[in-house]
N, C-alpha and C positions, 0 to 999 in steps of 0.2 A: 449415843453413837450406835448402839445395837439396833435401835429402831431405824436409823438412817441406812444401815447396811441391809436390813430386811427390805426396806423400800427399794434400795438399789437392786436387790435380787429380783424383786417383783417387776421392776421396770425392765431388767434384762430379759426376763422371761417373756414379757409382753413385746419387747423389741424383736424377738425371734420371728414373730409373725408379721413384721413390718419391713422385711428386707426384700420385697419383690414377690410377685404372685407365685412363681414356681417354688421358692423357698417357703413361703407361707403355707402353701398347700402341702408340701412335704412335711413340715413341722406339725401341722394340725393332724394330718393323716397318721403320721408316726405316733404322735401322742395318743390319739384315739385308739390305735391298734394296741398299744401297750396297755392302756386302761381296760380295753375289752378283754384282752388275754388275762389280765389280773383279776377282773371280775369273774371270768369263767373259771379260773383256777380256784378263786375264793368260793364259788358255788360248789365246786367239788369238795373243798374242805368242809363246808357246812353239811353236805350230804354224808360226810364221814362220821358225823356225830352218832349215828346209829350203827356204825360198823364196828367190827371187832377192834379193840384198842391196839393190838399188835399190827393189824393191817393198816389202820389209820396212822399209826406212828411211822411205818415205813414210808408211806406216801408223803406225809407232811415234812418229815425230817429230810428226806432226799430232795424234795422240791425246794425247801427252804435253803438247804446247803448249796444246791446248784445256783440259786439266785444270788446267794452271798458270794460264791466264787466269781460269778459274772461281775458283780459290783467291785470285786478286787482287781480283776484282769483288765476290764475295759478301760477304766480311767488311766491305767498305766500307758495305754496305747494312744489315748487322745487327750491326755492331761495338758499338753502344751497350749491347747486352745481355751483353757479354763479362764473365764473372765473374772473369777474371784481368786486368782492367784495372789497370795499375800504380797508378792513383790510389787504388784501394781499399786499398793498402798504405802510403800516405803517412804515416799516423798511427802506424805500428807501429815506426818507427825502423830499418827494414831498409836496409842500405847499397845504393847503386846497383849495385855489382858483383854482390852476392849476388842482388839482385832480378832483374837483367837475365839472369843465367845461370840462375837457378832458374825463372823464368817461361818463358825460352826452351826449356829442357829439358822443362818441364811441357807446353809446346805440342806436344811429340811424342806425348803421350798423347791419342788421340782418333780417331774414325772416319775423318775426312778424311785425316789423315796415314797411318793404317794402310792405307787403301785405296790411297793413292799408293805406299806401301812395297811392297804386293803387286805393283803394276805395275812398280815399279823392279826388284824381284827377277826378275820374269818377263822383262824386257828383257835381263837378264844372260844368261839362257838363250838368248834370240834371237841374241845376238852371240857365243855360245860357238863360234866358227868358227876359232879360233886363239888362241894365248896373248895376243897383243897386244889384239885386240878384246875378249877375255874380261876382261882386267885393266882395260881402259878401261870396260867395262860395269859392273864393280864400283865403280870410281871415280865413274862417272856415277850409279849408284844412290845413293851417299852424297850427291852434290851435289843430286840430285833431291829426296831426302827433306829435306835441310837447306834447300833453296830453298822447298819447300812449307811447312815449318814456319815459316820466317821470313816468308813472304808472309802466312800466316794471322795471325801475331802482329802484324806491322806493320800489315796491313790492318785488323785489329780495333781496334788502338790508335788509328789515324788516324780510323777511322769513329766511334769513341766520342768522340773529341776534337772533330772538326769538325762532326759532325751532331748537333744537339740532339734530344732524345727526340721532340718533336712533328714532326720532319722525317723520321724513320726510315721511316714508312709511305710517304711520298711517294717517298723514295729507292728503296724496295723496288719500288714500282709502276713507277718509271722503269727500273730494272734489268730487270724482267719485260717491259716494253715493248720494250726493246732486244733482249732474247733472242728475243722473238716475231718482231721484224723480221728479225733475222739468220736465224732458222729459215725464214721465208717466202722469203727470198732464196736460201737454200742448198738447200732441198728439191728444186727442179727440177734443180739441179746434180747432186745425188746420184743422181737417177733416170736419168741418162744412163749407158749402159754404159761409154763410154770414160772417164768420170770415176770410175766404180766401180773400174775397172782400176787397181790401185796402181802399175803400171809405166807408166801413161800419162804423157804429157809434162806435162799440166796439173798433176796432183798432184805430180809431181817438182819442177816450178818452185815450187809453193807450199811444199813441204817445204824447198827450198833457202832460201827467204826466212824461213820459220819457224825454221829452225835457227840463224839469226843473231840472233834476238830473245832477250831475257832469259828468255822463257818456254820456248823450245825448244832453247836452246843445249846444256844438259846432256844432253838426250835424243839430240841429234844427234852427240855426240862419238864413241861407239862405232859408230854407224851409218855415219858417213863413213869411219872407219878400216876397217871391214869392206868398204866399197865401193871401197876403194883411194884415197880422197881424204885422204891423210895431212896435207897442209898445211891443208886445211879443218878437219880434226879438231883439230889443234893450235890453230888460231885460235878455234874454238868452245869449246875447253877454257878458253882464256884468258877468253872472254866469260862462261862459266859461273862460273869462279872470281871474276871481277870482280863478278858479280851477287850471289853469296853475301857477298862482302866489303862491297858497298854496303848490302845489306840488314842485315848485322850492325851496321854503323855507324849505319844509320837506327834500328835497334832500340835501340842504346845511347843515341843522342841522344833518342829518344822517352821512354825510361824516365827519363832525367835531367830532361827537360822536364816530364813529367807528375807527377813526384814533388813539384814545386813549383807545380803548377797547381791552382787552386781549382775543384772540380767545380761545374758549374752557375752559374759566375760570369757575370753579365750586364754588358754594356757600355752606358753611357749615350751616346747620340748627341747631338752638339751641332751644330746647323745655324745657320750665320751668314747664309744667304740662303734664299730660297724656291725655289731650284733652277730648274726650267724655267719656273715662273711669273714669276720675275724676268727671265729671258732673253727670253721671248716677249711680254712686255707685258701690259696689262690689258684688251685688246680681247676681245670674245666669242670670236673665232676663236683668238686666242692662248691664252686660258684653257682652252678645250676641248683644244687641241693639247697644252698643258703637262700637263693631266690625263691625256691618252692616253699621252704619253711616259712619265709617271711609272708608269702602270699597266703598260705593256709592259716597263719596267725592273725592277719590284718584285713584281708579282703573279705567284705561281706558276702560276696558270691560264694566263697568257699565256706565261710562260717555258717551259711544257711544249710549246708550239708550236715553239720553237726546236729541241727534240729531234727532232720529226717531220721538220722540214726538213733537219736534218743527215744523217738516214739515207735521204733520198730518193734520193741517188746510187746506193744499192744496187740500184736497179731494173736497172742495167746487167748484173747477174749473170744473172738469168733470161733477159734479152734475148740475151746472149752465148751462154748455154747453148742457147737455142732456135735458134741458127744465124745470128743477125744479126752481121755483121762488127763486130769490136770498135771499129773507127774510127767506125762509124755510131752505136754505143751512146753515144758521147760527146755526141751531139746531144740525147739524150732527157732527162737529168735537169733541165736548166735550165728548159725550158718547163713541166715538171711542177711544179717548185718554185714558179714564178711563178703557176701555176694555184692551188696550195695557198695561197700567200700572199694572193692575191686572195679566196680563200674564207674565210680566217680571221675577218674581222670581220663575217660575215654575220649574227651574233646578238649583236653587241656591246652592244646596249641591255640585253639580259637580264643580261649580266655586271655591269652597274652595280647591279642589284638596287634597293634603295630609294634609292640615291644619284642615280638618274636624275631625281628631283624637282628637283635643282639646275638641270638643263638646262631643265626645263619651267617652273619658277617664275621663272627669271631673265628670261624674256621675250625671250631672244636669238633672232635669226632661225634658222629650222631649218637653213638651208644651212650656217651656221657650225658647228652640231653635226655635220652629216654630213661636212664637209670636215675639221674638226678631228680627228675620230677616225681619219682616214686618214693624217694627217701622219706618224706613226712608220713606217708601211709604205712611204710614198712617199719620205721622206727617207733612210731606211736601205735600202729595197729597190732603188731604181733604181741607186745606185752599185754595190751588190753584184751586181746583175744585169749591169751592164757588165763587171765583173771576171769574173764567171762565164762570160759569153759569150766573153771573150778566152781564158780557160782551156780552155773546151770546144773552141773553134776550134783552139787549139794541139794538143790531144789528137787532134782530127780530122785535123789535118795540112794544112789548107787555110784561108788567111785569109778566103776568101769566106764561110765559115760565120759569121764574126763579125757582119756586118750582118743576116744571116738570123736568127740566134738573138736578136739584140736586138729585131728587129721582131716576131717571134712572141712572145717573152717579155713585151715591153712591152704588147702587145695583151692578153695573158692577165692580167697584173698589173693594169693600169689598168682594163681591162674588168671584171675580177672585182671590183675595188674599187667601181666604179660600180654594179654589180648589188648588191653587199653593202649599199650605202647605201640601196637601195630595199627589199631583202628584210628587213633588220634592223628596219624600222619597219612593214612590211606583215605579216610572218609571224614575229613574235618567239615563242620557245618557251622553256620552263623549261630552265635549264642549271645548271652548278656554282655553288653558293653561295660568296660571299666567305669565305675561311678554310678551306673544304673542300679536300681534295687533288684535283689536277686530273683524275684519272681516275674520280672518283665522279660518276655521272650520276643525275639525278632519275628517279623512276618515272613522272612524269606528262607526259613530253615528247609522247607521242601521235603522231598522224599529221602534225601541223604540222611537226615536226622533219624528218620524211621528205620532205615536200613542199618545204620550204625548201631542204634540202640538195640534193635532186634538181634543183630549178630552178637553183640556183647552179652546179652542175657542168655541166649541159646548156647553160645560158646562157653560161658562160665558154668552153666548147668552141665554141659558135657564134661568139663574139667572135674566136676564134683562126682561124676558117676563112679569111678573106681573106689574112692574112699567111702562114698555114700553106700554103695552096694556092700562093701566089706563091713561097714558099721551096722547095717541092717541085719546082716547074717549073724553078727555077734550078739546083737540085742535080742533076736528072735530065737537063735539056736544055741547061744553061749559060745565060749571059746576065748582065746587070747585077744585082748583089745589092742595091744601095742603094735602089732603089724599094721593095723589100720592107720595109726598115727604116722608110721614111717612111710606108708604108701601115700598118704595125703601130702606129707611134706615133700616126698620125692617128686610126685607129679607136679606139685606147685612150683618147686624150684626149677624143674626142667622147662616148664612153660614160661616161667619168668625169664630165664636165660634166653630161650628162643625168641621170646617177644622183644627183649631188649636188643638182641643182635639184629633181628630182622627189621624191627622198627628203626634202629639206628641206621641201617643200610638205606632204607627208604627215605629217612630224613636227609641223609647226605645227598641223595639223588634228587629229591623233590623240594629242596630248601626254598628256592625262589617261588615255586608254586604254593608252598605252605604260607609264605609271607603274603601272597596275593589273596589266598583263601581266608586268612585271618582278618583281613581288612574289609571283607564283604559283610560284616555284621551290620 
């Protein structure tokens, strides 16, 4: 049975180049490009044999860990198309053991594993500086290949199981977004000469951390041995063996689970209550707030915003690289996150599409619509803002930063929400339709989108000026920090109230126009 599965894998790989000229050319060129890159990196590994062990360790471990992370993330986004999904063999009566072993070995056949195998063999040459490191290099190569194959198998199976077909494109877009964010944050880092230097302290510290992770442990075993860190090498060998063991058990469990799982099975949802609509009552404000909370919890267009906010703290990387003291960089992410959070609902009416007629036809006061839409960001954002201020102040190393950060961030959040209440009814523009993936933008946004977004950013920055100036004076010259907090909260509340009142009045007057604008997506 194992031999048959291996032949099936080989036939599937050969079939990739027999699906039309365009696809054949793409597959061949992509495979050749991957192998060329692998051979080039392998040549770098071989040249490192004569380099300083610490510098060689930084390069090999970081490159290997990055490759392993890619083998973890990518299958989760494209696993639904896996032709060796265990569920495809459920009707053939193959035993769990034969299927797990056969598909596991079949996973060794493929360009990704072959490319990693080239790197694994090259790192054996890198650490051929003695009998001990050379033997550990061979063992590490086996562990690296086994880990990669298991990561691809487990990731593909989990991706196919957890992500339905209609969500794969959204997942791929999310992965691409994360990759772009990481590249933007790390490019300035790589341009600095002291970071390019593999023997530099920064890369050495990163390599130390990466070597203890599941992705870098196997790569770090011979590297630490060659550098004279025998104890660390033994510890990382234990981590690498544990990773292979855990992945093997995970693959065994997944095969057993998927063999008895019906593909495409849907689950019926039974709701005993109306959710937020029951909790917030039947008032106009409560109904709008319940609807907004439901949207923010279920709509992928809103959930994509969470991803943006999560990666905002990466701004500390280019700031630190530019020479800003690392303690000071701890103060940057929270105000920026608050600014982005206040910016998010600036086109909320267009997100409703045709459903905005409910708000117009109900005859509810406009201020209830304006305030109700802001409830999710206020109720969730303010507590998280306080927690984030405490964490940032802790990283900064001085509790005086806590009231300063709260003041600046609250003025950014509440001031931005107040401006959003006005901009979303004065300058609505076409946006993502309900049901489309969050990164698909319409072609007809035009200049209105640019004007609205520019006004939002500039207006929110102006809102932050009083508290920001006060905070800068306290940090540079000293003094009492609490007036900055009250100043930021006061400015934010005033702008929020003004925005809700003015935006509500505009909503009352332009209701039919807003309904027409929301349907132009």
